N, C-alpha and C positions, 0 to 999 in steps of 0.2 A: 564534396561528393560522398566521401565515406560516411559521414553522419547521416546524410539523406538515405542511403541504402540501409544503414543500421536501424533507423526509425521504421522503415518498411518491414524489416525482418521482425522487429518487436511486435508490430501490429498483426503480423500473420500468425503469431502464436495464439494459443487458446486464451480467450478473455477470462479473467478471474474476478470474482467479487466475494465479499464475506456473505455467508449464508445465515448468520445470526450475529447478534452483538457479541463482541469479544472484549473482555475486561482484562487489563494487564497493569502490573505495577511498573510504570515507565519512569526510569531514572529517578530524580528527586521529586517528581510531580505527584507521586502517590498513584492511586488507581485511576486510570482513564479508560473510557469505553469507546471502542471503535464500532460505529453502528453497522447493522446489517445493510448489505448492498454497496459497501465501500469498494471501489475499484482497487485491484491489486496488480503487482507486477513481479516478474522473475528477474528483473534487471538489478544487477549489483554493480559495484564500482569496477569489477573485473569482467563484466559481461553477463550473459544469461546463465542463471543457475536455477534449474527447476526445483531444487530442494528449498528455495526461499520463496516466500509469498509476502512481499513488502507492500505496505499501504502506498497507494499511488495517487489518491485523491484526498486532499486535506481540508476541503470546504467545511466539514463538520466541526473542525476545531474552533473556528470563529464563533459559531452558533452555540456550541456546547461548553466552551471554556473561555468566555469573553475576558475574564480578568487576567488570564495568562496566555492568551492566544498567540501573541507574537513570539514569545519564548518557546512555547510548546511547538508551534509550527516550525520554527528553526530547528529544534532538536529532533523532531519527528522526521523532517525531510533530510537532515544530515546523517543522523544515526540509524534511521529506519525503524519501523515497527513491523516485526515479522509475525505473521499470523499462522498459527498451527493448521495443518492440512485438514483437520476435521471441521474447521470453520470456513473452508473454502469451497465455492461452487466453481466448477470449470465449465465454460461454454465454448464450444468449437464454432469458429466462424465458417459460414457457408460462402463458397465462391461461385 
């Protein structure tokens, strides 16, 4: 029950996505580029923190980095890729 309500709370927050490509030196992979339009979340391991904008959609990894997609997907989903606020578009949901 708790998880179900937690998911509903997350969906009611403002939707976020990247407004332009963001290139970052990520771990030992070198420069990787998160494409514009990528979904983001404020969810952290400790709950919601609006100062973080983590990548929430990793579909672009398989297409853009096919030689390292499994390793990169693992590390990006476990460690997170935080996007600076100047690269974030905030969309409020209408009820």
